C-alpha positions as CSV (number, residue, x, y, z in Angstrom):
1,M,-14.7,7.7,28.7
2,T,-14.8,4.0,27.8
3,I,-14.4,2.9,24.2
4,S,-15.3,-0.6,23.3
5,Y,-16.5,-2.8,20.5
6,D,-19.9,-3.1,22.2
7,K,-20.4,0.7,22.3
8,F,-20.7,0.7,18.5
9,G,-22.1,-2.8,18.0
10,L,-18.9,-4.0,16.4
11,M,-17.2,-7.4,16.3
12,E,-13.6,-7.8,17.4
13,V,-11.4,-8.7,14.4
14,I,-8.3,-10.9,14.2
15,N,-6.4,-9.7,11.2
16,A,-4.7,-12.6,9.6
17,S,-5.3,-11.0,6.2
18,G,-2.3,-8.6,6.2
19,K,-2.0,-4.9,6.2
20,M,-5.3,-4.4,4.4
21,T,-7.3,-1.2,4.0
22,I,-10.6,-3.0,4.6
23,L,-9.4,-3.8,8.2
24,G,-7.8,-0.5,9.0
25,V,-4.4,-1.6,7.8
26,S,-2.1,-1.5,10.9
27,K,-2.0,-1.0,14.7
28,V,-0.1,2.1,15.8
29,S,2.4,2.1,18.6
30,E,2.3,4.2,21.8
31,N,5.0,6.4,20.3
32,V,2.9,7.2,17.3
33,Q,-0.2,7.7,19.5
34,A,1.8,10.2,21.5
35,A,2.8,12.1,18.3
36,Q,-0.8,12.1,17.1
37,R,-1.9,13.5,20.5
38,F,0.7,16.3,20.3
39,G,-0.5,17.1,16.8
40,G,-4.2,17.0,17.9
41,E,-3.6,19.3,21.0
42,H,-1.6,22.0,19.2
43,F,-2.0,24.4,16.3
44,F,0.4,24.8,13.4
45,E,0.7,26.9,10.3
46,M,-0.3,24.0,8.0
47,S,1.7,24.9,4.9
48,E,4.8,25.2,7.1
49,L,4.0,21.9,8.8
50,F,4.0,20.1,5.5
51,I,7.2,21.8,4.3
52,Q,9.1,21.2,7.5
53,T,8.0,17.6,8.0
54,G,8.7,17.0,4.3
55,A,12.3,18.3,4.7
56,Y,12.8,16.2,7.8
57,I,11.6,13.0,6.1
58,A,13.6,13.8,3.0
59,K,16.7,13.9,5.0
60,L,15.9,10.6,6.6
61,L,15.2,8.9,3.3
62,E,18.1,10.6,1.4
63,V,15.9,12.3,-1.2
64,E,15.4,15.9,-2.3
65,D,11.9,16.4,-0.7
66,A,8.8,14.7,0.6
67,Q,5.1,15.5,1.1
68,I,2.7,13.7,3.5
69,V,-0.7,13.1,1.9
70,S,-3.9,11.4,3.1
71,S,-3.3,8.0,1.5
72,A,-1.2,6.2,-1.2
73,S,-4.2,6.5,-3.5
74,A,-4.3,10.3,-3.0
75,G,-0.5,10.2,-3.7
76,I,-1.2,8.7,-7.1
77,A,-3.9,11.2,-8.0
78,Q,-1.9,14.2,-6.8
79,S,1.3,13.0,-8.4
80,V,-0.5,12.7,-11.8
81,A,-2.0,16.1,-11.4
82,A,1.4,17.5,-10.5
83,V,3.2,16.3,-13.6
84,I,0.3,17.4,-15.8
85,G,0.0,20.9,-14.3
86,Q,3.8,21.5,-13.8
87,G,3.3,24.2,-11.2
88,S,0.5,26.1,-13.0
89,M,-1.9,27.8,-10.6
90,Y,-4.5,27.9,-13.4
91,H,-4.3,24.1,-13.7
92,A,-4.6,23.8,-9.9
93,Y,-7.9,25.7,-10.1
94,H,-8.9,24.0,-13.3
95,P,-7.4,20.5,-13.2
96,Y,-9.4,19.1,-16.1
97,T,-9.0,22.1,-18.4
98,D,-8.8,21.6,-22.2
99,R,-6.0,24.1,-22.3
100,I,-3.6,21.3,-21.2
101,Q,-3.5,18.4,-23.7
102,K,-0.5,16.6,-22.4
103,R,-2.2,14.0,-20.1
104,E,-1.2,10.5,-21.2
105,I,0.2,8.3,-18.4
106,V,1.9,5.2,-19.7
107,L,2.0,2.1,-17.5
108,P,2.4,-1.6,-18.1
109,K,-0.9,-3.3,-18.9
110,G,-0.3,-5.9,-16.1
111,H,0.0,-2.9,-13.7
112,N,-3.5,-1.6,-14.4
113,V,-5.0,-3.5,-11.5
114,D,-7.8,-3.2,-9.0
115,Y,-6.2,-2.9,-5.5
116,G,-9.5,-1.9,-3.8
117,T,-10.1,0.7,-6.6
118,P,-8.7,0.5,-10.1
119,V,-5.3,2.3,-10.7
120,E,-6.9,4.1,-13.7
121,V,-9.5,5.6,-11.4
122,M,-6.8,7.4,-9.4
123,V,-5.0,8.4,-12.7
124,S,-8.3,9.8,-14.0
125,Q,-8.9,11.7,-10.8
126,G,-5.6,13.4,-11.2
127,G,-6.6,14.3,-14.8
128,G,-4.6,11.7,-16.5
129,Q,-5.4,9.3,-19.3
130,V,-4.1,5.7,-19.0
131,V,-2.1,4.3,-21.9
132,E,-1.3,0.6,-21.4
133,A,2.0,-0.7,-22.6
134,G,2.8,-4.4,-23.4
135,Y,0.3,-7.2,-22.6
136,A,-1.3,-8.8,-19.5
137,N,1.5,-11.3,-19.3
138,G,4.5,-8.9,-19.6
139,C,6.0,-5.6,-20.6
140,S,9.5,-4.9,-21.8
141,P,11.3,-1.5,-21.9
142,E,10.8,-1.5,-25.6
143,Q,7.1,-2.0,-25.3
144,M,6.9,0.8,-22.7
145,E,8.9,3.1,-25.0
146,M,6.8,2.5,-28.1
147,M,3.7,3.9,-26.3
148,I,5.3,7.3,-25.6
149,T,4.0,10.2,-27.7
150,D,4.2,14.0,-27.5
151,Q,1.1,13.8,-25.3
152,T,2.8,11.7,-22.6
153,A,3.0,13.4,-19.2
154,A,4.7,10.6,-17.2
155,L,5.4,6.9,-16.9
156,L,3.8,5.0,-14.0
157,Y,5.0,1.8,-12.4
158,I,2.9,-0.1,-9.8
159,K,5.1,-2.2,-7.4
160,S,2.6,-4.6,-5.8
161,H,1.7,-8.2,-5.2
162,H,-1.6,-7.4,-7.1
163,T,0.3,-6.8,-10.4
164,V,1.7,-9.3,-13.0
165,Q,5.2,-10.3,-11.8
166,K,6.6,-12.3,-14.6
167,S,8.2,-10.9,-17.8
168,M,8.0,-7.3,-16.4
169,L,10.5,-4.6,-16.8
170,T,12.2,-3.4,-13.6
171,V,11.9,0.0,-12.0
172,A,15.4,0.8,-13.1
173,E,14.5,-0.1,-16.7
174,A,11.4,2.1,-16.6
175,A,13.5,4.9,-15.1
176,A,16.0,4.6,-18.0
177,V,13.1,4.9,-20.5
178,A,11.8,7.9,-18.7
179,K,15.2,9.6,-18.6
180,K,15.7,8.9,-22.4
181,Y,12.4,10.9,-23.1
182,Q,12.9,13.4,-20.3
183,L,9.7,12.3,-18.6
184,P,9.1,11.8,-14.9
185,L,8.6,8.2,-13.5
186,I,6.0,7.8,-10.8
187,V,6.3,4.6,-8.7
188,D,3.5,3.4,-6.5
189,A,5.2,1.4,-3.8
190,A,2.3,1.6,-1.3
191,A,3.0,-1.6,0.7
192,E,6.7,-2.0,0.0
193,E,9.2,-2.4,2.8
194,D,12.2,-0.8,1.2
195,L,12.0,3.0,1.5
196,Y,15.3,3.7,-0.4
197,Q,15.3,1.3,-3.3
198,Y,13.1,3.0,-5.8
199,S,14.6,6.5,-5.5
200,K,18.0,5.0,-5.9
201,A,16.7,3.1,-9.0
202,G,15.9,6.5,-10.6
203,A,12.2,7.1,-9.9
204,D,11.2,10.7,-9.7
205,L,8.2,10.4,-7.4
206,I,7.7,7.4,-5.1
207,I,4.4,6.8,-3.2
208,Y,4.1,4.8,0.0
209,S,1.2,4.1,2.3
210,G,1.8,5.5,5.7
211,A,-0.2,2.8,7.4
212,K,1.3,-0.3,5.8
213,A,5.0,-1.1,6.1
214,I,5.6,2.1,8.0
215,E,2.8,1.2,10.5
216,G,1.6,4.7,10.9
217,P,-1.9,6.2,11.0
218,S,-4.1,6.6,7.9
219,S,-1.8,8.6,5.6
220,G,0.4,8.5,2.5
221,L,3.9,9.7,1.7
222,V,5.3,10.9,-1.6
223,I,9.1,11.3,-1.9
224,G,11.4,12.3,-4.7
225,K,12.7,15.2,-6.8
226,K,12.1,18.7,-5.3
227,Q,10.5,20.2,-8.4
228,Y,7.9,17.5,-8.6
229,I,7.2,17.6,-4.9
230,E,6.6,21.3,-5.1
231,W,4.2,20.8,-8.0
232,L,2.5,18.1,-5.9
233,R,2.3,20.4,-2.9
234,L,0.5,22.9,-5.0
235,Q,-2.4,20.4,-5.5
236,G,-3.5,21.3,-1.9
237,K,-5.1,24.3,-3.6
238,G,-6.7,22.0,-6.2
239,I,-7.8,18.4,-6.1
240,G,-5.7,17.8,-3.0
241,R,-8.1,19.9,-0.9
242,A,-10.6,17.0,-1.0
243,M,-7.8,14.7,0.2
244,K,-6.3,16.7,3.0
245,I,-4.8,15.1,6.0
246,G,-5.1,16.3,9.6
247,K,-2.2,17.6,11.7
248,E,-2.4,14.7,14.1
249,N,-1.7,12.2,11.4
250,V,1.1,14.3,9.9
251,M,2.8,14.1,13.2
252,G,1.9,10.4,13.7
253,L,3.3,9.4,10.3
254,T,6.5,11.3,10.8
255,Q,7.1,9.5,14.2
256,A,6.1,6.2,12.7
257,L,8.7,6.6,9.9
258,E,11.4,7.6,12.3
259,D,10.6,4.5,14.5
260,R,10.5,2.3,11.4
261,L,14.0,3.4,10.3
262,A,15.4,3.0,13.9
263,N,13.8,-0.4,14.7
264,G,13.1,-2.0,11.3
265,S,10.3,-4.4,10.7
266,E,9.8,-8.0,11.6
267,T,12.3,-10.2,9.6
268,G,11.4,-13.0,7.4
269,E,13.2,-15.4,9.7
270,S,11.3,-14.2,12.7
271,M,8.0,-14.8,10.8
272,K,9.0,-18.3,9.9
273,Q,9.9,-19.1,13.5
274,R,6.6,-17.8,14.8
275,L,4.8,-19.6,12.0
276,A,6.3,-23.0,12.7
277,P,4.2,-24.1,15.8
278,F,1.1,-22.5,14.3
279,I,1.5,-24.5,11.1
280,D,2.1,-27.7,13.1
281,Q,-1.2,-27.2,14.9
282,L,-3.1,-26.4,11.7
283,D,-1.6,-29.5,10.1
284,Q,-3.0,-31.7,12.8
285,I,-6.6,-30.7,12.0
286,E,-8.4,-33.3,9.9
287,S,-8.7,-32.3,6.2
288,L,-6.2,-29.4,6.4
289,E,-2.7,-29.4,5.0
290,A,-0.5,-26.5,6.2
291,K,2.8,-25.1,5.0
292,S,4.8,-21.9,5.0
293,V,4.9,-19.8,1.8
294,Q,6.7,-16.6,0.8
295,D,4.9,-13.6,-0.5
296,G,4.2,-13.8,-4.2
297,A,5.9,-10.5,-5.0
298,G,9.2,-11.7,-3.4
299,R,9.0,-9.7,-0.2
300,A,10.5,-11.2,3.0
301,I,7.0,-12.0,4.2
302,Y,6.0,-15.5,5.1
303,R,2.5,-16.8,5.6
304,A,0.7,-20.1,6.5
305,S,-0.9,-21.6,3.4
306,V,-3.7,-24.0,4.3
307,K,-5.1,-26.5,1.7
308,V,-8.7,-27.4,2.5
309,Q,-9.5,-30.9,1.5
310,N,-13.0,-32.3,0.8
311,K,-14.5,-28.9,1.7
312,S,-15.1,-25.5,0.1
313,A,-12.4,-23.0,1.1
314,F,-14.9,-20.2,0.6
315,E,-17.3,-21.8,3.1
316,V,-14.5,-22.1,5.7
317,I,-13.5,-18.4,5.1
318,E,-17.0,-17.2,5.6
319,A,-17.4,-19.4,8.8
320,L,-14.2,-17.8,10.2
321,K,-15.7,-14.4,9.7
322,A,-19.1,-15.2,11.1
323,E,-18.4,-15.3,14.8
324,D,-16.9,-12.9,17.4
325,P,-14.0,-12.5,17.1
326,A,-14.2,-12.4,13.3
327,I,-11.1,-13.9,11.7
328,Y,-10.1,-12.4,8.4
329,T,-7.7,-14.3,6.1
330,R,-6.1,-13.8,2.7
331,E,-8.6,-15.1,0.1
332,Y,-6.6,-14.8,-3.2
333,Q,-6.1,-18.6,-3.5
334,A,-9.5,-19.6,-2.3
335,N,-10.6,-20.7,-5.8
336,N,-7.7,-23.3,-5.6
337,G,-8.9,-24.5,-2.2
338,I,-6.2,-22.6,-0.3
339,I,-6.5,-20.1,2.6
340,E,-3.5,-18.0,3.6
341,F,-2.9,-16.6,7.1
342,D,-0.7,-13.5,7.4
343,I,0.6,-13.3,11.0
344,R,2.4,-10.0,11.0
345,A,-0.4,-8.5,13.2
346,V,-1.4,-11.7,14.9
347,N,-0.1,-12.7,18.4
348,E,0.2,-16.1,19.9
349,A,-3.1,-16.0,21.8
350,E,-4.9,-15.0,18.5
351,M,-3.2,-17.9,16.7
352,D,-4.6,-20.2,19.3
353,K,-8.1,-18.8,18.7
354,I,-7.6,-19.4,14.9
355,V,-6.6,-23.0,15.5
356,R,-9.6,-23.6,17.8
357,R,-12.0,-22.0,15.4
358,L,-10.7,-24.0,12.4
359,R,-10.9,-27.2,14.4
360,E,-14.6,-26.4,15.3
361,I,-15.4,-25.6,11.7
362,M,-13.8,-28.7,10.3
363,E,-15.3,-30.9,12.9
364,K,-18.8,-29.4,12.3
365,E,-18.5,-29.7,8.6
366,S,-17.5,-33.4,8.9
367,E,-20.5,-34.3,11.1
């Protein structure tokens, strides 16, 4: 059987946007594909599969337990449901029951962002009620603390480039507040590279995307304290049923995680070295100014930042997407006339295509 873009009437995509859900996030390795194939070709007792892969992953990540879920978003919803229900089977069957009043989830106001869907949508799906602490331009431990009431079920911290970065309490500070009030701290670290940092900082449940830094198939991972993971696992009989993940992706994520820990990810220095000739070529195109910039959230990720002069960055972005292969970029700075290129999933041949397309676009625009 032949699979191709043409079969489904699709355009090829060069992903210079980053590990984005709208583009399918990551490519998976042959190792991961082999694990997925093994999962797809065999049967398992599914509850045991989750328990055993969770125990295996927990040992690798030096935590008490872990649970594979369908996505990081599902991880947020099920984590919220878990800390509200606290192991109650009645709650699993009736997740929005009025019998349980303790539903407030406190998070910094600058963390209540839209990352493709609003954080508060996932909290609400888990039966929680968002309570914002602090202000859009910052939140201190004291401001987090003053929003806690007897109706607070957990604290939530979103570690992401989408959130406000300045004047924000750290995960460790949020963990200290949670510990003081004997509340769980949930950390959404979906795209983060460090798989140990947040558990060591004191978070009780930490959520990762399986398809971003881990470079696995569509999936999510929740790690942390055994009691909370057991409560989360119970959600498979409740809201988690609509978010279930297949056996092939459970196997694929487990293999991807093992490979990630063994091989690491591309270093910042490697990215800068690969970027250098690409930036030189972009800088030679008339009306473009290119330079290397680091990720805004401080991760060791470097990108090409291209300032478009005398033209609309939005028009250039749309022109890049318009032809086959469609070239997708990071658009967050487009209102400032800047286009960013994330090269983590871009090879040298694709970089050449980007340069040629940009040259054609800029020359055409200048005619």
